[in-house]
Residue frames as a rotation matrix with the C-alpha (Angstrom) as fourth column:
MET 1
0.898 0.329 -0.292 -3.08
0.146 0.403 0.904 19.35
0.415 -0.854 0.314 7.08
ASP 2
0.311 -0.766 0.563 -0.63
-0.930 -0.368 0.012 19.94
0.198 -0.527 -0.826 9.90
TYR 3
0.782 -0.105 -0.614 1.56
0.001 0.986 -0.168 16.80
0.623 0.131 0.771 9.97
ASP 4
0.346 -0.672 0.655 3.74
-0.932 -0.164 0.324 15.98
-0.110 -0.722 -0.683 13.06
TYR 5
0.128 -0.336 -0.933 6.00
-0.521 0.778 -0.351 13.09
0.844 0.531 -0.075 12.10
ARG 6
-0.812 -0.496 0.307 6.57
-0.490 0.294 -0.820 12.30
0.316 -0.817 -0.482 15.78
LYS 7
-0.199 0.828 0.524 2.93
-0.798 0.173 -0.577 11.32
-0.569 -0.533 0.626 16.18
PHE 8
0.873 0.488 0.020 3.05
-0.371 0.689 -0.623 8.92
-0.318 0.536 0.782 13.23
PRO 9
0.040 -0.997 0.059 6.50
-0.675 0.017 0.738 7.27
-0.737 -0.070 -0.672 13.33
ALA 10
-0.141 -0.054 0.988 5.61
0.379 0.919 0.105 4.26
-0.914 0.390 -0.109 11.18
THR 11
0.814 0.475 0.335 4.15
0.511 -0.309 -0.803 6.42
-0.278 0.824 -0.494 8.34
SER 12
0.789 -0.540 -0.292 7.07
-0.557 -0.830 0.030 8.81
-0.259 0.138 -0.956 8.58
LEU 13
-0.075 -0.833 0.549 9.51
-0.303 0.543 0.783 5.88
-0.950 -0.108 -0.293 8.38
ILE 14
0.091 0.191 0.977 7.96
0.744 0.640 -0.194 4.45
-0.662 0.745 -0.084 5.23
VAL 15
0.972 0.226 0.068 7.77
0.218 -0.750 -0.625 7.86
-0.090 0.622 -0.778 3.56
GLY 16
0.541 -0.832 -0.123 11.36
-0.639 -0.501 0.584 8.45
-0.547 -0.237 -0.803 4.58
ILE 17
-0.134 -0.555 0.821 12.51
0.165 0.804 0.571 5.19
-0.977 0.212 -0.016 3.02
CYS 18
0.523 0.420 0.742 10.70
0.789 0.093 -0.608 6.03
-0.324 0.903 -0.283 -0.24
MET 19
0.970 -0.130 -0.204 12.35
-0.165 -0.973 -0.164 9.42
-0.177 0.192 -0.965 -0.26
VAL 20
0.122 -0.984 0.128 15.89
-0.543 0.041 0.839 8.13
-0.831 -0.172 -0.529 0.37
VAL 21
-0.067 -0.119 0.991 15.40
0.576 0.806 0.136 5.44
-0.815 0.580 0.014 -2.41
TYR 22
0.798 0.452 0.399 14.08
0.582 -0.409 -0.703 8.10
-0.155 0.793 -0.590 -4.81
ILE 23
0.745 -0.605 -0.280 17.07
-0.533 -0.793 0.294 10.42
-0.400 -0.070 -0.914 -4.03
TYR 24
-0.093 -0.822 0.562 19.38
-0.191 0.569 0.800 7.49
-0.977 -0.033 -0.210 -4.78
THR 25
0.018 0.160 0.987 17.77
0.802 0.587 -0.110 6.61
-0.597 0.794 -0.118 -8.06
THR 26
0.956 0.283 -0.082 17.56
0.212 -0.854 -0.476 10.25
-0.205 0.437 -0.876 -9.07
ILE 27
0.331 -0.928 -0.171 21.39
-0.600 -0.347 0.721 10.53
-0.728 -0.136 -0.672 -8.56
LYS 28
-0.354 -0.522 0.776 21.90
0.078 0.810 0.581 7.34
-0.932 0.266 -0.247 -10.55
TYR 29
-0.421 0.298 0.857 19.35
0.857 0.440 0.268 7.70
-0.298 0.847 -0.440 -13.36
GLY 30
-0.918 0.175 0.355 17.86
-0.011 -0.907 0.420 11.17
0.396 0.382 0.835 -13.21
PHE 31
-0.630 0.713 0.308 14.33
-0.711 -0.369 -0.599 12.34
-0.313 -0.596 0.739 -12.17
GLU 32
0.500 0.847 -0.181 12.55
-0.835 0.417 -0.358 9.76
-0.228 0.331 0.916 -14.36
MET 33
-0.531 -0.651 0.542 13.38
-0.475 0.759 0.446 6.06
-0.702 -0.021 -0.712 -14.63
ASN 34
-0.120 0.473 -0.873 12.57
-0.912 0.294 0.285 3.85
0.391 0.830 0.396 -17.56
ALA 35
0.859 0.512 0.005 11.47
-0.479 0.799 0.364 0.18
0.183 -0.315 0.931 -17.19
TYR 36
0.473 -0.725 -0.501 15.00
0.358 0.678 -0.642 -1.23
0.805 0.125 0.580 -17.53
GLN 37
-0.545 -0.601 0.585 16.32
-0.279 -0.528 -0.802 1.21
0.791 -0.600 0.120 -14.85
GLY 38
0.249 0.710 0.659 13.34
-0.929 -0.018 0.370 0.24
0.274 -0.704 0.655 -12.70
ILE 39
0.874 0.042 -0.485 14.29
-0.007 0.997 0.074 -3.42
0.487 -0.062 0.871 -12.91
GLU 40
-0.093 -0.988 -0.120 17.97
0.342 0.082 -0.936 -2.60
0.935 -0.129 0.331 -12.09
ALA 41
-0.504 -0.121 0.855 16.69
-0.548 -0.721 -0.424 -0.61
0.668 -0.682 0.297 -9.04
GLY 42
-0.975 0.112 0.191 14.66
-0.078 0.637 -0.767 -3.49
-0.208 -0.763 -0.612 -7.64
GLY 43
-0.279 0.924 -0.261 11.31
-0.958 -0.285 0.017 -3.27
-0.059 0.255 0.965 -9.54
PHE 44
-0.183 0.367 0.912 8.96
-0.335 0.849 -0.409 -6.16
-0.924 -0.380 -0.032 -9.69
ASN 45
-0.105 0.274 -0.956 8.64
-0.956 0.237 0.173 -8.62
0.274 0.932 0.237 -12.55
PRO 46
0.647 0.483 0.590 7.16
-0.686 0.707 0.174 -12.09
-0.333 -0.517 0.789 -11.96
ILE 47
0.854 -0.395 -0.339 9.60
0.034 0.692 -0.722 -13.91
0.519 0.605 0.604 -14.20
LEU 48
-0.066 -0.938 0.340 12.53
-0.384 -0.290 -0.877 -12.52
0.921 -0.189 -0.341 -12.29
VAL 49
-0.006 0.190 0.982 11.00
-0.999 0.051 -0.016 -13.53
-0.053 -0.980 0.189 -8.99
ILE 50
0.726 0.480 0.492 9.88
-0.517 0.853 -0.069 -17.07
-0.453 -0.204 0.868 -9.92
GLU 51
0.950 -0.296 -0.105 12.38
0.100 0.602 -0.793 -18.07
0.297 0.742 0.601 -12.54
LEU 52
0.099 -0.963 0.249 15.46
0.056 -0.245 -0.968 -16.37
0.994 0.109 0.030 -11.19
ASN 53
0.303 0.106 -0.947 14.54
0.865 0.388 0.320 -16.58
0.401 -0.916 0.026 -7.52
GLN 54
-0.721 -0.554 0.416 15.00
0.346 -0.808 -0.477 -12.86
0.601 -0.200 0.774 -6.99
TYR 55
0.020 0.833 -0.553 12.59
0.900 0.226 0.372 -12.76
0.435 -0.505 -0.745 -4.04
TYR 56
-0.600 -0.320 -0.733 13.92
0.661 -0.714 -0.229 -9.46
-0.450 -0.623 0.640 -2.73
ARG 57
-0.933 0.243 0.264 11.86
0.045 -0.651 0.758 -7.75
0.356 0.719 0.597 -5.46
LEU 58
-0.035 0.956 -0.293 8.70
0.749 0.219 0.625 -8.66
0.661 -0.197 -0.724 -3.60
ILE 59
0.359 0.183 -0.915 9.67
0.844 -0.483 0.234 -5.97
-0.399 -0.856 -0.327 -1.11
THR 60
-0.559 -0.731 -0.391 12.08
0.516 -0.676 0.526 -3.64
-0.648 0.092 0.756 -2.87
ALA 61
-0.627 0.327 0.707 9.60
0.667 -0.243 0.704 -2.87
0.402 0.913 -0.066 -5.66
ASN 62
0.374 0.885 -0.276 7.37
0.905 -0.283 0.318 -1.11
0.203 -0.368 -0.907 -3.20
PHE 63
0.447 -0.310 -0.839 9.95
0.519 -0.675 0.525 1.54
-0.729 -0.670 -0.141 -2.47
ILE 64
-0.743 -0.650 0.161 11.06
0.505 -0.387 0.771 2.61
-0.439 0.655 0.616 -5.90
HIS 65
0.423 0.846 -0.324 9.26
0.326 -0.476 -0.817 5.32
-0.845 0.240 -0.477 -7.90
PHE 66
0.064 -0.367 0.928 9.59
0.967 0.252 0.033 6.11
-0.246 0.895 0.372 -11.57
GLY 67
-0.309 -0.174 0.935 9.29
0.571 -0.820 0.036 9.93
0.760 0.545 0.353 -11.41
ILE 68
-0.978 -0.161 0.134 8.80
0.002 -0.647 -0.762 13.00
0.209 -0.745 0.633 -9.26
MET 69
-0.299 0.939 0.168 4.99
-0.856 -0.342 0.388 13.02
0.422 -0.028 0.906 -9.74
HIS 70
0.188 0.296 -0.936 4.82
-0.002 0.954 0.301 9.31
0.982 -0.054 0.180 -8.96
ILE 71
-0.528 -0.412 -0.742 6.60
0.695 0.292 -0.657 9.63
0.488 -0.863 0.132 -5.60
PHE 72
-0.932 0.205 0.299 4.79
-0.305 -0.888 -0.343 12.96
0.195 -0.411 0.891 -4.73
CYS 73
-0.077 0.997 -0.029 1.34
-0.751 -0.039 0.659 11.52
0.656 0.073 0.751 -5.23
ASN 74
0.220 0.136 -0.966 2.15
0.310 0.929 0.201 8.30
0.925 -0.344 0.163 -3.36
CYS 75
-0.694 -0.552 -0.462 3.87
0.606 -0.099 -0.790 9.99
0.390 -0.828 0.403 -0.42
TYR 76
-0.775 0.492 0.396 1.15
-0.561 -0.824 -0.075 12.62
0.290 -0.280 0.915 -0.13
SER 77
0.206 0.904 -0.375 -1.52
-0.528 0.425 0.735 9.92
0.824 0.047 0.565 -0.13
LEU 78
-0.002 -0.283 -0.959 0.38
0.519 0.819 -0.243 7.87
0.855 -0.499 0.145 2.38
ILE 79
-0.912 -0.408 0.038 0.83
0.211 -0.546 -0.811 10.75
0.352 -0.731 0.584 4.69
ASN 80
-0.475 0.844 0.249 -2.92
-0.802 -0.532 0.272 11.60
0.362 -0.071 0.929 4.58
LEU 81
0.516 0.698 -0.496 -4.34
-0.474 0.715 0.514 8.07
0.714 -0.030 0.700 4.82
GLY 82
-0.044 -0.628 -0.777 -1.48
0.345 0.720 -0.602 6.51
0.937 -0.295 0.185 6.65
SER 83
-0.868 -0.298 0.397 -1.59
-0.216 -0.493 -0.843 8.96
0.447 -0.817 0.364 9.54
VAL 84
-0.006 0.940 0.342 -5.34
-0.959 -0.101 0.263 8.31
0.282 -0.327 0.902 10.04
MET 85
0.641 0.282 -0.714 -4.88
-0.234 0.958 0.168 4.52
0.731 0.059 0.680 9.92
GLU 86
-0.433 -0.818 -0.379 -1.81
0.303 0.265 -0.916 4.58
0.849 -0.511 0.133 12.20
HIS 87
-0.707 0.219 0.672 -3.91
-0.647 -0.583 -0.491 6.53
0.285 -0.782 0.555 14.69
LEU 88
0.312 0.949 -0.048 -6.84
-0.890 0.310 0.335 4.17
0.333 -0.062 0.941 14.41
LEU 89
0.729 0.003 -0.685 -4.87
-0.064 0.996 -0.064 0.87
0.682 0.090 0.726 14.55
GLY 90
0.771 -0.605 0.198 -1.89
-0.252 -0.004 0.968 1.71
-0.585 -0.796 -0.156 16.67
MET 91
0.151 -0.796 -0.587 1.65
-0.962 -0.256 0.100 1.46
-0.229 0.549 -0.804 15.33
LYS 92
-0.636 -0.477 0.606 2.14
-0.370 0.878 0.302 -2.31
-0.677 -0.032 -0.735 15.65
ARG 93
0.121 0.759 0.640 -1.16
0.425 0.543 -0.725 -3.30
-0.897 0.360 -0.257 13.97
TYR 94
0.782 0.193 -0.593 -0.60
-0.336 -0.671 -0.661 -0.58
-0.525 0.716 -0.460 11.32
LEU 95
-0.194 -0.941 -0.279 2.93
-0.891 0.050 0.450 -1.77
-0.410 0.336 -0.848 10.47
ILE 96
-0.527 0.042 0.849 1.70
0.022 0.999 -0.035 -5.36
-0.849 0.000 -0.528 10.16
ILE 97
0.416 0.827 0.378 -1.07
0.488 0.148 -0.860 -4.39
-0.767 0.542 -0.343 7.81
LEU 98
0.633 -0.257 -0.730 0.97
-0.622 -0.731 -0.282 -1.97
-0.461 0.632 -0.623 5.77
LEU 99
-0.420 -0.903 -0.091 3.73
-0.806 0.325 0.494 -4.50
-0.417 0.281 -0.865 5.19
SER 100
-0.400 0.402 0.824 1.23
0.329 0.902 -0.280 -7.31
-0.856 0.159 -0.493 4.49
SER 101
0.713 0.676 -0.184 -0.39
0.096 -0.354 -0.930 -5.08
-0.694 0.646 -0.317 1.93
ALA 102
0.289 -0.686 -0.668 2.97
-0.883 -0.461 0.092 -4.22
-0.371 0.563 -0.738 0.32
LEU 103
-0.690 -0.569 0.447 3.80
-0.406 0.816 0.412 -7.92
-0.599 0.103 -0.794 0.12
ALA 104
0.046 0.823 0.567 0.37
0.392 0.507 -0.768 -8.80
-0.919 0.258 -0.299 -1.30
THR 105
0.564 0.157 -0.811 0.99
-0.472 -0.744 -0.472 -6.19
-0.678 0.649 -0.345 -4.04
THR 106
-0.152 -0.715 -0.683 3.72
-0.988 0.120 0.095 -8.37
0.014 0.689 -0.725 -5.54
VAL 107
-0.806 -0.166 0.568 2.93
-0.287 0.949 -0.130 -11.93
-0.518 -0.268 -0.813 -4.26
LEU 108
0.077 0.936 0.344 -0.57
0.037 0.343 -0.939 -12.14
-0.996 0.085 -0.008 -5.63
PRO 109
0.607 0.070 -0.792 0.49
-0.744 -0.300 -0.597 -11.05
-0.279 0.951 -0.129 -9.18
CYS 110
-0.529 -0.840 -0.116 3.19
-0.847 0.514 0.139 -13.80
-0.057 0.172 -0.984 -8.95
ILE 111
-0.588 0.411 0.697 0.63
-0.017 0.855 -0.519 -16.39
-0.809 -0.317 -0.495 -8.13
TYR 112
0.542 0.791 -0.284 -1.65
-0.247 -0.172 -0.954 -15.10
-0.803 0.587 0.102 -10.96
TYR 113
0.140 -0.592 -0.793 1.33
-0.990 -0.107 -0.095 -15.34
-0.028 0.798 -0.601 -13.38
MET 114
-0.757 -0.507 0.412 2.07
-0.518 0.850 0.096 -18.93
-0.399 -0.141 -0.906 -12.28
PHE 115
-0.271 0.761 0.590 -1.48
0.256 0.647 -0.718 -19.98
-0.928 -0.044 -0.370 -13.13
THR 116
0.711 0.702 0.045 -2.17
0.291 -0.235 -0.928 -17.88
-0.640 0.673 -0.371 -16.20
GLY 117
-0.083 -0.810 0.580 1.17
0.981 0.038 0.192 -16.61
-0.178 0.585 0.791 -17.58
SER 118
0.611 0.411 0.676 -0.22
0.557 -0.830 0.001 -13.06
0.562 0.376 -0.737 -17.50
GLY 119
0.977 -0.214 -0.015 1.94
-0.162 -0.781 0.603 -10.15
-0.140 -0.586 -0.798 -16.50
ALA 120
0.532 -0.831 0.163 5.27
0.817 0.555 0.160 -11.64
-0.223 0.048 0.974 -17.81
ASN 121
-0.129 -0.615 0.778 6.29
0.780 -0.547 -0.303 -8.22
0.612 0.568 0.551 -19.34
SER 122
0.785 0.513 0.348 5.04
0.231 -0.763 0.604 -6.04
0.575 -0.394 -0.717 -16.48
ILE 123
-0.534 -0.839 -0.099 7.48
0.538 -0.248 -0.805 -3.85
0.652 -0.484 0.584 -14.44
MET 124
0.595 0.800 0.078 5.97
0.400 -0.379 0.834 -2.64
0.697 -0.465 -0.546 -11.17
GLY 125
-0.594 -0.698 -0.400 7.16
0.713 -0.227 -0.664 -0.23
0.373 -0.679 0.632 -8.51
GLY 126
-0.495 0.303 0.814 5.77
-0.300 -0.939 0.167 2.18
0.815 -0.162 0.556 -5.98
ILE 127
-0.995 0.104 -0.002 4.08
0.030 0.270 -0.963 2.23
-0.099 -0.957 -0.271 -2.55
SER 128
-0.539 0.838 -0.085 0.62
-0.813 -0.490 0.315 2.72
0.222 0.238 0.945 -4.07
GLY 129
-0.177 0.444 -0.878 -0.30
-0.060 0.886 0.460 -0.96
0.982 0.134 -0.130 -3.59
ALA 130
-0.704 -0.173 -0.688 0.28
0.650 0.232 -0.724 -0.53
0.285 -0.957 -0.051 0.12
ILE 131
-0.912 0.407 -0.051 -1.88
-0.376 -0.878 -0.296 2.58
-0.165 -0.251 0.954 0.08
PHE 132
-0.173 0.863 -0.474 -4.71
-0.689 0.238 0.684 0.61
0.704 0.445 0.554 -1.49
GLY 133
-0.405 -0.054 -0.913 -4.03
0.436 0.866 -0.245 -1.92
0.803 -0.498 -0.327 1.28
LEU 134
-0.963 0.101 -0.249 -4.80
0.173 -0.475 -0.863 0.76
-0.205 -0.874 0.440 3.84
MET 135
-0.488 0.854 -0.179 -8.07
-0.858 -0.432 0.277 1.46
0.159 0.289 0.944 1.96
GLY 136
-0.079 0.391 -0.917 -8.83
-0.122 0.909 0.398 -2.33
0.989 0.144 -0.024 2.12
SER 137
-0.781 -0.296 -0.550 -7.94
0.500 0.232 -0.835 -2.13
0.375 -0.927 -0.033 5.86
LEU 138
-0.898 0.440 -0.013 -10.40
-0.368 -0.765 -0.528 0.65
-0.242 -0.470 0.849 6.43
LEU 139
-0.158 0.803 -0.575 -13.11
-0.734 0.294 0.612 -1.30
0.661 0.519 0.543 4.41
ALA 140
-0.341 0.016 -0.940 -12.51
0.369 0.922 -0.118 -4.25
0.865 -0.387 -0.320 6.80
LEU 141
-0.954 0.002 -0.300 -12.94
0.285 -0.308 -0.908 -2.04
-0.094 -0.951 0.294 9.83
ALA 142
-0.613 0.777 -0.144 -16.14
-0.790 -0.608 0.085 -0.52
-0.021 0.166 0.986 8.33
TRP 143
-0.122 0.603 -0.789 -17.48
-0.422 0.688 0.591 -4.08
0.898 0.405 0.171 7.72
LYS 144
-0.414 -0.111 -0.903 -16.61
0.609 0.704 -0.366 -5.43
0.676 -0.702 -0.224 11.14
PHE 145
-0.494 0.212 -0.843 -17.50
0.751 -0.384 -0.537 -2.33
-0.438 -0.899 0.030 13.16
LYS 146
-0.214 0.513 0.831 -20.19
0.857 -0.310 0.412 -0.55
0.469 0.801 -0.373 11.12
ASN 147
0.754 0.641 -0.143 -21.27
0.624 -0.630 0.462 1.86
0.206 -0.438 -0.875 13.82
VAL 148
0.517 -0.634 -0.575 -17.77
0.340 -0.465 0.818 3.15
-0.786 -0.618 -0.025 14.30
TYR 149
-0.445 -0.876 -0.187 -15.94
0.063 -0.239 0.969 3.16
-0.893 0.419 0.162 11.00
ALA 150
-0.013 0.462 0.887 -18.55
0.931 0.330 -0.158 2.96
-0.365 0.823 -0.435 8.23
TYR 151
0.909 0.360 -0.209 -18.92
0.274 -0.895 -0.352 6.77
-0.314 0.263 -0.912 8.00
LEU 152
0.203 -0.901 -0.384 -15.12
-0.415 -0.435 0.799 7.13
-0.887 -0.003 -0.462 7.58
PHE 153
-0.560 -0.387 0.733 -14.95
0.444 0.607 0.659 4.67
-0.700 0.694 -0.168 4.75
LYS 154
0.404 0.802 0.439 -17.91
0.851 -0.155 -0.501 6.33
-0.334 0.576 -0.746 3.05
GLN 155
0.684 -0.220 -0.696 -15.84
-0.164 -0.975 0.148 9.58
-0.711 0.013 -0.703 3.05
ILE 156
-0.318 -0.916 -0.246 -12.94
-0.574 -0.021 0.819 8.02
-0.755 0.402 -0.519 1.10
ALA 157
0.053 0.378 0.924 -15.09
0.402 0.839 -0.366 5.65
-0.914 0.391 -0.107 -1.02
PRO 158
0.928 0.350 -0.128 -15.35
0.041 -0.438 -0.898 8.12
-0.370 0.828 -0.421 -3.96
SER 159
0.280 -0.925 -0.257 -11.50
-0.920 -0.335 0.204 8.50
-0.275 0.179 -0.945 -4.00
VAL 160
-0.294 -0.390 0.873 -11.16
-0.261 0.911 0.319 4.73
-0.919 -0.134 -0.370 -3.95
ILE 161
0.509 0.630 0.587 -13.52
0.456 0.381 -0.804 4.29
-0.730 0.677 -0.093 -6.94
LEU 162
0.902 -0.179 -0.392 -11.71
-0.391 -0.722 -0.571 7.08
-0.181 0.669 -0.721 -8.81
MET 163
0.003 -0.994 0.110 -8.32
-0.872 0.051 0.487 5.57
-0.490 -0.097 -0.866 -8.16
LEU 164
-0.163 0.082 0.983 -9.50
0.170 0.984 -0.054 2.12
-0.972 0.159 -0.174 -9.31
LEU 165
0.803 0.572 0.169 -11.02
0.307 -0.153 -0.939 3.70
-0.511 0.806 -0.299 -12.41
ILE 166
0.618 -0.677 -0.400 -7.73
-0.766 -0.633 -0.112 5.46
-0.177 0.376 -0.909 -13.20
SER 167
-0.317 -0.751 0.579 -5.87
-0.541 0.644 0.541 2.15
-0.779 -0.142 -0.611 -12.73
VAL 168
0.192 0.457 0.869 -8.15
0.495 0.719 -0.487 0.63
-0.847 0.524 -0.088 -15.40
LEU 169
0.939 0.344 0.012 -7.97
0.198 -0.510 -0.837 3.49
-0.282 0.788 -0.547 -17.87
ILE 170
0.588 -0.784 -0.197 -4.23
-0.808 -0.563 -0.172 4.21
0.024 0.261 -0.965 -17.73
PRO 171
0.840 -0.142 -0.524 -2.22
-0.026 0.954 -0.300 1.17
0.542 0.266 0.797 -18.95
SER 172
-0.118 -0.993 -0.012 1.00
-0.093 0.023 -0.995 2.18
0.989 -0.117 -0.096 -17.18
ILE 173
-0.272 0.131 0.953 -0.69
-0.950 -0.198 -0.243 1.98
0.157 -0.971 0.178 -13.83
SER 174
-0.861 -0.107 -0.498 -0.82
-0.106 0.994 -0.030 -1.57
0.498 0.027 -0.867 -12.32
LEU 175
0.108 0.976 0.189 -4.44
-0.815 -0.022 0.579 -2.49
0.570 -0.216 0.793 -11.66
SER 176
0.454 0.056 -0.889 -3.32
0.197 0.967 0.162 -5.94
0.869 -0.249 0.428 -10.45
GLY 177
-0.585 -0.754 -0.300 -0.97
0.489 -0.033 -0.871 -4.41
0.647 -0.656 0.388 -7.87
HIS 178
-0.683 0.399 0.612 -3.56
-0.588 -0.797 -0.137 -2.04
0.433 -0.453 0.779 -6.62
VAL 179
0.388 0.906 -0.169 -6.25
-0.673 0.404 0.620 -4.66
0.630 -0.126 0.766 -6.28
SER 180
0.152 -0.452 -0.879 -3.75
0.419 0.835 -0.357 -7.17
0.895 -0.314 0.316 -4.76
GLY 181
-0.835 -0.520 0.179 -2.71
0.099 -0.463 -0.881 -4.58
0.541 -0.718 0.438 -2.20
MET 182
-0.345 0.780 0.523 -6.32
-0.844 -0.501 0.190 -3.85
0.410 -0.376 0.831 -1.31
ILE 183
0.560 0.453 -0.693 -7.08
-0.187 0.885 0.427 -7.56
0.807 -0.110 0.580 -0.89
GLY 184
-0.221 -0.795 -0.564 -3.95
0.490 0.410 -0.769 -7.91
0.844 -0.446 0.299 1.26
GLY 185
-0.857 -0.109 0.504 -4.90
-0.282 -0.718 -0.636 -5.05
0.431 -0.687 0.585 3.53
PHE 186
0.122 0.981 0.151 -8.49
-0.823 0.015 0.568 -6.27
0.555 -0.194 0.809 3.92
VAL 187
0.610 0.067 -0.789 -7.50
0.140 0.972 0.191 -9.90
0.780 -0.227 0.584 4.87
ALA 188
-0.482 -0.820 -0.309 -4.55
0.450 0.070 -0.890 -8.79
0.751 -0.568 0.336 7.06
THR 189
-0.597 0.292 0.747 -6.85
-0.608 -0.772 -0.185 -6.44
0.523 -0.564 0.639 8.98
LEU 190
0.540 0.833 -0.125 -9.43
-0.596 0.483 0.641 -9.18
0.594 -0.271 0.757 9.71
LEU 191
0.358 -0.471 -0.806 -6.57
0.508 0.823 -0.256 -11.44
0.784 -0.318 0.533 10.99
VAL 192
-0.642 -0.734 0.219 -4.90
0.225 -0.454 -0.862 -8.70
0.733 -0.504 0.457 13.05
ILE 193
-0.363 0.562 0.743 -8.05
-0.816 -0.577 0.039 -7.50
0.451 -0.592 0.668 14.86
LYS 194
0.640 0.521 -0.564 -8.85
-0.227 0.830 0.509 -11.14
0.734 -0.198 0.650 15.61
PHE 195
0.348 -0.638 -0.687 -5.53
0.777 0.606 -0.169 -11.74
0.524 -0.475 0.707 17.40
MET 196
-0.798 -0.548 -0.252 -4.85
0.601 -0.690 -0.403 -8.13
0.046 -0.473 0.880 18.44
PRO 197
0.164 0.981 0.099 -8.35
0.974 -0.177 0.139 -6.78
0.154 0.073 -0.985 19.26
LEU 198
-0.553 -0.179 0.814 -9.01
0.280 -0.960 -0.021 -3.09
0.785 0.217 0.581 18.96
SER 199
-0.264 0.483 -0.835 -10.30
0.915 -0.149 -0.376 -0.92
-0.306 -0.863 -0.402 21.81
PHE 200
-0.867 0.038 0.497 -12.36
0.183 -0.903 0.389 2.12
0.463 0.429 0.776 21.00
TRP 201
-0.751 0.644 -0.147 -15.28
-0.172 -0.406 -0.898 4.21
-0.638 -0.649 0.415 22.20
LYS 202
-0.260 0.809 0.527 -18.82
0.962 0.263 0.070 3.55
-0.082 0.525 -0.847 20.94
PRO 203
-0.764 -0.021 0.645 -20.20
0.284 -0.908 0.307 6.77
0.580 0.418 0.699 19.49
ASN 204
0.066 0.926 0.372 -23.48
-0.200 -0.353 0.914 6.66
0.978 -0.135 0.162 21.51
ASP 205
0.977 0.206 -0.064 -22.22
0.037 0.132 0.991 5.62
0.212 -0.970 0.122 24.93
HIS 206
0.368 -0.878 0.307 -18.95
-0.862 -0.446 -0.240 5.53
0.347 -0.176 -0.921 26.84
ASN 207
0.666 -0.169 0.727 -18.23
-0.302 0.829 0.470 1.84
-0.682 -0.533 0.502 27.07
PHE 208
-0.335 -0.874 -0.352 -15.11
-0.815 0.081 0.573 0.22
-0.472 0.479 -0.740 25.62
VAL 209
0.855 0.519 -0.009 -15.61
-0.431 0.699 -0.570 -2.34
-0.290 0.491 0.821 22.81
ASN 210
-0.243 -0.946 0.216 -13.03
-0.520 0.315 0.794 -5.00
-0.819 0.081 -0.569 22.01
């Protein structure tokens, strides 16, 4: 796809931050980081957040990546899906939903750990939770505005199912982070469109709908 970063400034900014952080960690640790290096770089672990009050990890974990394939796949996915969602939502709504998804990726596993003790040894990093949040956002749009967005979600639904399946089958991929991000994106979108209504064209006539 032809990508013009000037048309999608928020997506370009997030991708740029991820790239800068990866360049920094590559200089410091090499192309691949291990779990201990990931923690040092700002990765997420619920014990460090809750017991040691290292709340910055709720955000910084989203921007670190453990290897070149990790960052390539995530940035490629974010450019493709993010540019579509930024166009549909507008930059302000898009940024709110993207950042809410990123925060949900780490906050919800923290809450789950507080109640169950599960995930104590997990180390998480990467922007993929926020990408799943955008999938959740599109699902929310398809649910609220079936005649306008349902077809678009159906197009990406097989990819969503495949990515969730991969999250289940590969232990090193955080299923909890992906599901949490998706929930965050879905809920954030419902709230955002309630207080910041969307305007769009109906497909069968030329009237604006809010």
